[in-house]
N, C-alpha and C positions, 0 to 999 in steps of 0.2 A: 724604576732606577727604585736600588735597594735602600733601604732604610739608613745604612752608612753613606752613601755614596748621594742622599740628600741633604743627611747631618753636614757635612762634609761642605756643598755647596753653599748650605745657613752659613755655617760657619765662616766659611769666603767671602760671601756678601756683607755678613755683619762685620767682618772687618775693613772692608773696604767701605762704607758707611761710617766706621767712626772715624777712620783717619781722611776722610771727605770733612767732616765736621769739626779735627781740631787745627781746619784752617778757616781764617777768614780774608777778606780782602783789603789789600791797600789802595786808598784811592789818591793818587796825585796830581794835587793839581798846581800848575805850573803859569805862571799870572806874568804881565807887560811885555808880551812878544809884541812887537814894533809893526811887524805886517804879518802878511800871509804867504811870503814867498817859501819858499823851499820847506823844511822838517824841522819838527823836532824833535828832539832824541830824549829818553831819560834812561841812566842804569842803576841797576838800586845792587847794592852792596852790601854783603853779611863780614866782614871781618877788613881789620886795617892794613893786612897784606894782600888784599885786591881790590883795596877802595882807586879808583882811575889810575886800574894798571891795561884798562883794554879788555879787552875779553872774559875775563874771569868776573866778570857784572854775576849776581845773580838772577837777574832779570835787566834783558835791553829791551826798549820798546819806538818805532817810530811813531810820531802820526804828521800829518799836511798840515803843511803852516798856517797855522789861523792868526787875524790880529786881534790878539788881546789875551784869552783866554785859553789853554791847552789841557786837557782831561786826560790820564789814564788811571785804569783799573788793572791791578793784578788779583786775577781771582786766587783763591787758596792758598796766601801765602801761609808759612808754617811759620811761629814763636820763632822772635830774635831780635836781635840788634839790629839796626840797616841804618845806610846812611845813601840820599840820591842824590848823584847829579844829572845836572843837565844843559843841553846847548840846542841853539838856534839854528843850524846850516841852512844860513838865506839862499845861501847860493847852489847848494847841493852838492857839492863836490862831496860828502860822507867826510868831511872831520871839521874841524872847529879852526878856524882861520886865526893867525896872529900877523902882529904884524915883526917887525926888524928885531924887536923887543922884548918880543915871545909874548908882548900883551894881547890878550885876545880881541879878536875884531868884530865877532859875533855874539851873541847875547848868550849870557850863560848864567846857571846859576843851583844853588845846592840846599837840601834840605836845611831848616832852623834858618835860612838866608844864612847860612855859615859865609864869615869871611873872615881874611886872615891878611893880615902886612904883608907884603910885598911877593903873595904868591897864592894856591889854592887853602882853601881852611885845609886841617887834619881831618880825620875821620872822625874823632873824638865829638868834634865840633858841629861836626854833621848829624852826628849817629842820633837814632830816636828808640825808643825799646819800641817793641807791636809783639802782643800779647797772641797773638794766632788765632783767638777764640770773637774777638770782639771788632767787624771793620773799624776803620778807621781810613782818615783824612788827612793829608796834611799838604801843607802849600808853601808856593813861596816865590820869588819872582825872579823873574831874567837879568840882568845888568848889561847893559850895552855900552 
């Protein structure tokens, strides 16, 4: 390998390690799941324009349902402002079920335990800052 190639490879490897070092892990603790049926889902949003609008979530994860607490780790999340939503899909049909009035019939929750009168909270109510340098843990409860 020539000196120029060795230098180029070294610079490339340094840039990769610098990028990896600039992101930290976000741990999301979802509490108070009523049972071990179905799955618990989370979605991490990075803007008001994408908040609760389906697929544009920055990160989406699911875990087998457990009674009590479900923990998700999002590795290498870059710095930013985020809001997390969660629901417990007890019947495993891939959606949050609602009654005829549009009220959820399965557990749901938001970062900051955010709530709003008459509907889901706004992004600003659920949002939190993540510095991307230090691992952070957030927790909130599911509401049934």
